[in-house]
Backbone bond lengths (Angstrom), bond angles and torsions (degrees), N, CA, C in turn:
res aa  C-N    CA-C-N  psi(-1)  N-CA   C-N-CA  omega(-1)  CA-C   N-CA-C  phi
1 X - - - 1.455 - - 1.525 108.78 -
2 X 1.301 116.43 133.09 1.459 121.70 177.62 1.524 109.25 -105.60
3 X 1.308 116.94 128.25 1.462 121.32 176.23 1.515 109.08 -89.92
4 X 1.311 116.30 138.03 1.459 121.09 -179.60 1.524 109.70 -123.27
5 X 1.314 115.42 153.68 1.455 120.92 175.93 1.518 109.27 -93.17
6 X 1.312 115.65 153.09 1.451 120.31 175.53 1.522 108.35 -116.40
7 X 1.303 116.42 160.56 1.453 120.29 178.71 1.516 110.02 -79.26
8 X 1.309 115.45 109.65 1.454 121.70 175.13 1.521 107.63 -128.43
9 X 1.310 116.34 173.88 1.463 119.67 178.86 1.526 111.68 -60.17
10 X 1.319 117.64 -25.81 1.459 121.09 -178.62 1.524 112.50 -63.57
11 X 1.331 118.83 -30.96 1.462 119.90 178.84 1.536 111.38 -112.79
12 X 1.314 116.10 33.81 1.467 121.98 178.64 1.525 109.22 -106.86
13 X 1.324 117.08 137.05 1.462 119.48 -179.46 1.527 112.82 -70.68
14 X 1.319 117.87 -10.01 1.469 121.38 177.90 1.526 113.08 -84.38
15 X 1.339 117.17 -5.45 1.457 120.71 -178.33 1.518 110.50 -78.97
16 X 1.331 115.78 126.75 1.458 121.87 177.66 1.520 109.58 -105.42
17 X 1.312 116.40 176.55 1.458 121.12 176.76 1.520 109.95 -55.67
18 X 1.284 115.99 153.97 1.474 122.57 -179.45 1.517 112.94 63.22
19 X 1.345 116.93 23.61 1.467 122.71 176.78 1.533 112.75 57.40
20 X 1.313 116.63 44.16 1.459 122.04 175.32 1.527 108.26 -101.88
21 X 1.325 116.71 130.70 1.454 121.87 176.71 1.527 108.52 -83.48
22 X 1.336 116.69 120.86 1.464 119.98 -178.74 1.528 112.56 -72.70
23 X 1.317 117.49 -20.17 1.462 120.96 178.47 1.523 111.61 -80.70
24 X 1.340 116.27 -44.79 1.461 120.57 -175.42 1.524 113.77 -101.94
25 X 1.344 116.49 -3.60 1.460 121.89 178.07 1.521 112.40 52.69
26 X 1.333 115.52 48.07 1.455 120.03 177.71 1.514 110.00 -146.85
27 X 1.314 116.19 157.37 1.460 122.03 178.38 1.522 108.61 -75.32
28 X 1.326 115.65 139.05 1.458 120.99 179.63 1.516 109.98 -121.71
29 X 1.297 116.28 163.08 1.460 122.40 177.01 1.522 108.53 -101.29
30 X 1.306 115.97 165.55 1.465 121.57 -175.18 1.536 112.58 -62.25
31 X 1.325 118.57 -24.80 1.464 121.15 -178.22 1.527 113.51 -103.99
32 X 1.329 118.90 9.75 1.464 121.33 177.55 1.526 111.26 -78.84
33 X 1.325 115.28 156.28 1.458 122.04 173.13 1.518 107.60 -155.62
34 X 1.334 116.71 164.71 1.465 119.72 179.01 1.519 109.33 -153.63
35 X 1.315 116.88 176.56 1.461 122.65 -178.59 1.524 112.22 -72.57
36 X 1.332 118.56 -15.99 1.468 121.84 -179.67 1.526 111.93 -89.12
37 X 1.321 116.80 8.73 1.461 121.18 -176.81 1.521 111.32 -58.54
38 X 1.339 115.71 130.93 1.457 122.37 174.40 1.509 106.93 -125.51
39 X 1.325 116.34 110.94 1.456 122.16 -173.46 1.523 112.49 -62.46
40 X 1.315 115.83 141.10 1.455 122.94 170.84 1.520 107.97 -138.32
41 X 1.328 116.91 161.91 1.459 119.38 177.42 1.515 109.46 -57.39
42 X 1.302 116.21 131.45 1.461 119.80 -178.42 1.516 111.00 -107.55
43 X 1.295 115.26 174.03 1.446 122.49 179.91 1.526 110.06 -64.83
44 X 1.323 116.14 136.57 1.452 121.44 176.76 1.522 108.78 -127.10
45 X 1.326 116.92 -179.59 1.458 120.44 179.37 1.525 111.42 -66.36
46 X 1.319 118.07 -17.77 1.455 121.98 179.40 1.528 113.30 -93.16
47 X 1.321 118.11 -2.04 1.460 121.93 -179.43 1.522 110.54 -76.00
48 X 1.314 116.17 138.42 1.466 122.00 174.44 1.516 107.89 -160.85
49 X 1.311 116.43 175.49 1.462 119.85 178.91 1.531 111.67 -57.91
50 X 1.318 116.98 -35.14 1.460 119.25 -175.08 1.522 113.78 -66.35
51 X 1.327 118.65 -23.38 1.461 119.32 177.06 1.532 111.89 -115.12
52 X 1.321 115.26 24.43 1.469 121.81 177.76 1.532 109.55 -94.40
53 X 1.293 116.83 139.24 1.464 123.04 177.54 1.524 111.40 -55.98
54 X 1.330 117.58 -36.11 1.464 122.07 -175.08 1.527 114.13 -81.24
55 X 1.335 118.95 -13.12 1.468 121.84 -173.41 1.529 111.66 -59.17
56 X 1.324 115.48 124.76 1.456 121.56 178.95 1.514 114.99 78.14
57 X 1.334 117.29 7.14 1.465 121.27 -179.57 1.527 109.97 -112.70
58 X 1.309 116.81 164.32 1.465 121.66 178.14 1.526 111.78 -63.23
59 X 1.319 117.60 -22.36 1.462 121.08 -179.01 1.527 112.66 -76.30
60 X 1.336 118.07 -8.08 1.471 121.40 178.06 1.523 108.94 -66.71
61 X 1.317 116.88 125.38 1.465 120.70 -177.21 1.528 113.37 -80.23
62 X 1.337 117.54 -14.10 1.467 121.31 -178.66 1.537 110.06 -134.48
63 X 1.326 118.64 58.01 1.467 120.07 -173.61 1.524 114.32 -61.73
64 X 1.310 118.25 -32.71 1.469 119.45 -178.84 1.531 111.82 -78.66
65 X 1.314 118.07 -15.62 1.455 122.52 -179.50 1.525 112.85 -104.47
66 X 1.312 117.65 -14.55 1.470 121.85 -175.80 1.525 110.96 -60.30
67 X 1.327 115.04 132.12 1.461 121.06 178.64 1.522 109.00 -154.11
68 X 1.319 116.11 174.19 1.465 120.74 -177.69 1.518 113.25 -60.52
69 X 1.311 118.32 -29.15 1.464 120.83 -175.72 1.519 113.64 -102.72
70 X 1.313 118.60 -4.74 1.464 120.57 -177.40 1.526 111.03 -82.25
71 X 1.313 115.35 147.46 1.463 122.26 172.61 1.528 107.29 -137.08
72 X 1.314 116.84 144.19 1.470 120.15 178.42 1.528 108.23 -140.53
73 X 1.302 116.93 175.44 1.451 120.70 -177.01 1.524 113.64 -80.30
74 X 1.325 117.24 1.33 1.466 120.52 174.90 1.525 111.09 -95.33
75 X 1.353 116.92 3.44 1.447 120.42 -177.68 1.515 109.93 -57.55
76 X 1.329 115.30 135.39 1.474 121.05 179.75 1.520 108.39 -142.76
77 X 1.309 116.39 136.77 1.463 122.09 -179.96 1.507 110.62 -72.22
């Protein structure tokens, strides 16, 4: 069996912190999707702070909690 991903707000480049859609300026849920969806790399089992774009930078939303095993919704490749 092959598992596939679907286009949801979670893997959309318009998703901002706190689950706010930058296109529609509204809060979304993890299972929402829309016609304006623009795919971006999403979180996988290999995602962690150590391979996050924000790790060790001022843009990290959880600098005091960031560690090799932590993952958050701000993760970016």
